[in-house]
N, CA, C and O atoms as CSV, one atom per row, in Angstrom:
chain,resi,resn,atom,element,x,y,z
A,1,MET,N,N,-31.261,7.246,-36.953
A,1,MET,CA,C,-31.766,6.787,-35.748
A,1,MET,C,C,-31.180,5.709,-35.312
A,1,MET,O,O,-30.908,5.645,-34.113
A,2,PHE,N,N,-30.873,4.679,-36.149
A,2,PHE,CA,C,-30.115,3.405,-35.593
A,2,PHE,C,C,-28.651,3.703,-35.468
A,2,PHE,O,O,-28.090,2.979,-34.646
A,3,ASN,N,N,-27.878,4.590,-36.077
A,3,ASN,CA,C,-26.534,4.993,-35.554
A,3,ASN,C,C,-26.484,5.593,-34.219
A,3,ASN,O,O,-25.558,5.383,-33.436
A,4,HIS,N,N,-27.441,6.305,-33.979
A,4,HIS,CA,C,-27.506,6.680,-32.605
A,4,HIS,C,C,-27.635,5.862,-31.566
A,4,HIS,O,O,-27.045,6.051,-30.503
A,5,ALA,N,N,-28.427,4.878,-31.795
A,5,ALA,CA,C,-28.612,3.769,-30.900
A,5,ALA,C,C,-27.458,2.839,-30.834
A,5,ALA,O,O,-27.272,2.217,-29.788
A,6,ILE,N,N,-26.662,2.683,-31.853
A,6,ILE,CA,C,-25.449,1.964,-31.802
A,6,ILE,C,C,-24.337,2.729,-31.074
A,6,ILE,O,O,-23.502,2.145,-30.382
A,7,ALA,N,N,-24.355,4.027,-31.251
A,7,ALA,CA,C,-23.446,4.673,-30.579
A,7,ALA,C,C,-23.602,4.814,-28.963
A,7,ALA,O,O,-22.727,4.782,-28.098
A,8,PHE,N,N,-24.824,4.960,-28.864
A,8,PHE,CA,C,-25.448,4.952,-27.416
A,8,PHE,C,C,-25.021,3.674,-26.733
A,8,PHE,O,O,-24.450,3.698,-25.643
A,9,VAL,N,N,-25.309,2.530,-27.397
A,9,VAL,CA,C,-24.706,1.104,-26.868
A,9,VAL,C,C,-23.372,1.013,-26.708
A,9,VAL,O,O,-22.892,0.566,-25.666
A,10,LEU,N,N,-22.673,1.403,-27.668
A,10,LEU,CA,C,-21.126,1.358,-27.505
A,10,LEU,C,C,-20.566,2.245,-26.390
A,10,LEU,O,O,-19.745,1.867,-25.555
A,11,ALA,N,N,-21.087,3.431,-26.469
A,11,ALA,CA,C,-20.518,4.398,-25.264
A,11,ALA,C,C,-20.871,3.870,-23.979
A,11,ALA,O,O,-20.033,4.003,-23.088
A,12,THR,N,N,-22.191,3.170,-23.655
A,12,THR,CA,C,-22.406,2.671,-22.459
A,12,THR,C,C,-21.834,1.382,-22.259
A,12,THR,O,O,-22.012,0.995,-21.104
A,13,LEU,N,N,-21.202,0.574,-22.991
A,13,LEU,CA,C,-20.566,-0.570,-22.740
A,13,LEU,C,C,-18.916,-0.469,-22.775
A,13,LEU,O,O,-18.135,-1.333,-22.376
A,14,ALA,N,N,-18.585,0.829,-23.365
A,14,ALA,CA,C,-17.108,0.970,-23.372
A,14,ALA,C,C,-16.792,1.329,-21.859
A,14,ALA,O,O,-17.513,1.891,-21.035
A,15,PRO,N,N,-15.310,0.766,-21.722
A,15,PRO,CA,C,-14.660,0.708,-20.407
A,15,PRO,C,C,-14.518,2.184,-20.059
A,15,PRO,O,O,-14.299,2.995,-20.959
A,16,LYS,N,N,-14.638,2.573,-18.752
A,16,LYS,CA,C,-14.462,3.964,-18.334
A,16,LYS,C,C,-13.011,3.823,-17.747
A,16,LYS,O,O,-12.464,2.793,-17.352
A,17,ASN,N,N,-12.514,5.116,-17.786
A,17,ASN,CA,C,-10.921,5.467,-17.249
A,17,ASN,C,C,-10.989,5.711,-16.065
A,17,ASN,O,O,-10.421,6.735,-15.684
A,18,ASP,N,N,-11.667,4.909,-15.123
A,18,ASP,CA,C,-11.675,5.308,-13.624
A,18,ASP,C,C,-10.649,4.493,-12.789
A,18,ASP,O,O,-10.820,3.321,-12.453
A,19,GLU,N,N,-9.487,5.306,-12.473
A,19,GLU,CA,C,-8.478,4.358,-12.000
A,19,GLU,C,C,-8.413,4.787,-10.406
A,19,GLU,O,O,-7.364,4.607,-9.787
A,20,LYS,N,N,-9.519,5.336,-9.793
A,20,LYS,CA,C,-9.476,5.517,-8.528
A,20,LYS,C,C,-9.280,4.370,-7.627
A,20,LYS,O,O,-8.580,4.544,-6.629
A,21,GLY,N,N,-9.905,3.014,-7.892
A,21,GLY,CA,C,-9.653,1.991,-7.374
A,21,GLY,C,C,-8.440,1.364,-7.356
A,21,GLY,O,O,-7.951,0.818,-6.367
A,22,ALA,N,N,-7.809,1.459,-8.764
A,22,ALA,CA,C,-6.248,0.934,-8.697
A,22,ALA,C,C,-5.423,1.651,-8.040
A,22,ALA,O,O,-4.424,1.071,-7.615
A,23,THR,N,N,-5.587,3.140,-7.750
A,23,THR,CA,C,-4.957,3.793,-6.910
A,23,THR,C,C,-4.740,3.601,-5.585
A,23,THR,O,O,-3.686,3.724,-4.960
A,24,ALA,N,N,-5.946,3.253,-5.161
A,24,ALA,CA,C,-6.201,2.865,-3.681
A,24,ALA,C,C,-5.673,1.630,-3.502
A,24,ALA,O,O,-5.311,1.406,-2.347
A,25,VAL,N,N,-5.506,0.696,-4.349
A,25,VAL,CA,C,-4.967,-0.543,-4.073
A,25,VAL,C,C,-3.347,-0.371,-4.086
A,25,VAL,O,O,-2.621,-0.991,-3.309
A,26,GLU,N,N,-2.925,0.442,-4.953
A,26,GLU,CA,C,-1.484,0.711,-5.099
A,26,GLU,C,C,-1.080,1.211,-3.640
A,26,GLU,O,O,-0.137,0.750,-2.997
A,27,TYR,N,N,-1.882,2.159,-3.244
A,27,TYR,CA,C,-1.478,2.917,-1.861
A,27,TYR,C,C,-1.242,1.722,-0.779
A,27,TYR,O,O,-0.261,1.502,-0.070
A,28,GLY,N,N,-2.539,0.991,-0.901
A,28,GLY,CA,C,-2.549,-0.232,0.117
A,28,GLY,C,C,-1.469,-0.862,-0.164
A,28,GLY,O,O,-0.736,-0.956,0.821
A,29,LEU,N,N,-1.049,-1.350,-1.130
A,29,LEU,CA,C,0.270,-2.328,-1.033
A,29,LEU,C,C,1.418,-1.639,-0.705
A,29,LEU,O,O,2.271,-2.293,-0.104
A,30,LEU,N,N,1.691,-0.305,-0.985
A,30,LEU,CA,C,2.763,0.525,-0.545
A,30,LEU,C,C,2.862,0.580,0.982
A,30,LEU,O,O,3.935,0.474,1.576
A,31,VAL,N,N,1.699,0.749,1.570
A,31,VAL,CA,C,1.643,0.775,3.325
A,31,VAL,C,C,1.872,-0.513,3.650
A,31,VAL,O,O,2.599,-0.622,4.637
A,32,ALA,N,N,1.448,-1.704,3.088
A,32,ALA,CA,C,1.556,-2.916,3.557
A,32,ALA,C,C,3.384,-3.351,3.322
A,32,ALA,O,O,4.047,-3.971,4.153
A,33,LEU,N,N,3.779,-2.954,2.295
A,33,LEU,CA,C,5.165,-3.037,2.021
A,33,LEU,C,C,6.137,-2.268,3.144
A,33,LEU,O,O,7.075,-2.891,3.642
A,34,ILE,N,N,5.896,-1.050,3.469
A,34,ILE,CA,C,6.425,-0.289,4.521
A,34,ILE,C,C,6.194,-0.798,5.977
A,34,ILE,O,O,7.063,-0.580,6.822
A,35,ALA,N,N,5.173,-1.398,6.264
A,35,ALA,CA,C,4.735,-2.030,7.267
A,35,ALA,C,C,5.688,-3.217,7.597
A,35,ALA,O,O,6.254,-3.422,8.670
A,36,ALA,N,N,5.748,-3.933,6.491
A,36,ALA,CA,C,6.607,-5.286,6.467
A,36,ALA,C,C,8.104,-5.039,6.705
A,36,ALA,O,O,8.846,-5.734,7.400
A,37,VAL,N,N,8.410,-3.986,6.048
A,37,VAL,CA,C,9.900,-3.513,6.485
A,37,VAL,C,C,10.339,-2.978,7.731
A,37,VAL,O,O,11.503,-3.028,8.129
A,38,ILE,N,N,9.246,-2.397,8.418
A,38,ILE,CA,C,9.397,-1.731,9.704
A,38,ILE,C,C,9.504,-3.170,10.718
A,38,ILE,O,O,10.351,-3.275,11.604
A,39,VAL,N,N,8.528,-4.184,10.416
A,39,VAL,CA,C,8.408,-5.346,11.194
A,39,VAL,C,C,9.809,-6.165,10.861
A,39,VAL,O,O,10.237,-6.905,11.746
A,40,ALA,N,N,10.321,-6.089,9.985
A,40,ALA,CA,C,11.646,-6.995,9.748
A,40,ALA,C,C,12.642,-6.411,10.429
A,40,ALA,O,O,13.424,-7.158,11.016
A,41,ILE,N,N,12.850,-4.865,10.509
A,41,ILE,CA,C,13.817,-4.108,10.947
A,41,ILE,C,C,13.792,-4.550,12.525
A,41,ILE,O,O,14.765,-4.990,13.139
A,42,VAL,N,N,12.559,-4.355,13.022
A,42,VAL,CA,C,12.312,-4.451,14.602
A,42,VAL,C,C,12.606,-5.659,14.858
A,42,VAL,O,O,13.278,-5.861,15.869
A,43,ALA,N,N,12.308,-6.481,14.257
A,43,ALA,CA,C,12.591,-8.130,14.498
A,43,ALA,C,C,14.119,-8.517,14.706
A,43,ALA,O,O,14.577,-9.315,15.523
A,44,THR,N,N,14.920,-7.606,13.581
A,44,THR,CA,C,16.112,-8.037,13.470
A,44,THR,C,C,16.979,-7.092,14.686
A,44,THR,O,O,17.874,-7.661,15.311
A,45,LEU,N,N,16.768,-6.127,14.876
A,45,LEU,CA,C,17.425,-5.057,15.547
A,45,LEU,C,C,17.000,-5.132,16.927
A,45,LEU,O,O,17.730,-4.659,17.798
A,46,GLY,N,N,15.764,-5.743,17.255
A,46,GLY,CA,C,15.202,-5.420,18.647
A,46,GLY,C,C,15.936,-5.683,19.716
A,46,GLY,O,O,15.988,-4.883,20.650
A,47,GLY,N,N,16.737,-7.082,19.719
A,47,GLY,CA,C,17.499,-7.545,20.605
A,47,GLY,C,C,18.716,-6.607,20.890
A,47,GLY,O,O,19.086,-6.259,22.011
A,48,GLN,N,N,19.251,-6.272,19.760
A,48,GLN,CA,C,20.578,-5.349,20.065
A,48,GLN,C,C,20.258,-3.776,20.671
A,48,GLN,O,O,21.052,-3.077,21.301
A,49,VAL,N,N,19.057,-3.485,20.343
A,49,VAL,CA,C,18.724,-2.238,21.039
A,49,VAL,C,C,18.304,-2.410,22.442
A,49,VAL,O,O,18.594,-1.550,23.275
A,50,GLN,N,N,17.473,-3.728,22.831
A,50,GLN,CA,C,17.285,-3.890,24.377
A,50,GLN,C,C,18.666,-3.983,25.028
A,50,GLN,O,O,18.913,-3.433,26.101
A,51,ALA,N,N,19.546,-4.695,24.343
A,51,ALA,CA,C,20.765,-4.621,25.158
A,51,ALA,C,C,21.609,-3.583,25.264
A,51,ALA,O,O,22.471,-3.517,26.141
A,52,GLY,N,N,21.419,-2.718,24.392
A,52,GLY,CA,C,22.064,-1.151,24.246
A,52,GLY,C,C,21.453,-0.560,25.509
A,52,GLY,O,O,22.177,-0.197,26.436
A,53,PHE,N,N,20.028,-0.453,25.559
A,53,PHE,CA,C,19.307,0.090,26.667
A,53,PHE,C,C,19.843,-0.432,27.986
A,53,PHE,O,O,20.234,0.270,28.919
A,54,ALA,N,N,19.811,-1.644,27.944
A,54,ALA,CA,C,20.263,-2.278,29.225
A,54,ALA,C,C,21.295,-1.973,29.826
A,54,ALA,O,O,21.342,-1.841,31.049
A,55,THR,N,N,22.480,-1.784,28.877
A,55,THR,CA,C,23.888,-1.535,29.292
A,55,THR,C,C,23.894,-0.027,29.779
A,55,THR,O,O,24.635,0.231,30.727
A,56,VAL,N,N,23.160,0.969,29.237
A,56,VAL,CA,C,23.023,2.263,29.480
A,56,VAL,C,C,22.496,2.484,30.650
A,56,VAL,O,O,22.847,3.468,31.301
A,57,SER,N,N,21.494,1.539,31.147
A,57,SER,CA,C,20.674,1.951,32.221
A,57,SER,C,C,21.322,1.229,33.423
A,57,SER,O,O,21.145,1.614,34.578
A,58,GLY,N,N,22.165,0.043,33.056
A,58,GLY,CA,C,23.048,-0.389,34.243
A,58,GLY,C,C,24.081,0.491,34.501
A,58,GLY,O,O,24.386,0.571,35.691
A,59,ALA,N,N,24.819,1.297,33.591
A,59,ALA,CA,C,25.849,2.381,33.845
A,59,ALA,C,C,25.397,3.415,34.717
A,59,ALA,O,O,26.149,3.943,35.536
A,60,LEU,N,N,24.058,3.761,34.557
A,60,LEU,CA,C,23.574,4.772,35.237
A,60,LEU,C,C,23.362,4.492,36.789
A,60,LEU,O,O,22.913,5.374,37.520
């Protein structure tokens, strides 16, 4: 009987292999990284794209 109680306590206290939270955090970090890259590209190339559209618009 005592062995069953110890087994129950150990099973209750043992860490579970629930990785759903870790996966959600990883996806969140991936989305944040992609958003940061998009913002950096737009900030870097925004002026050049605007100038290109202005040139095309002026030529029309």
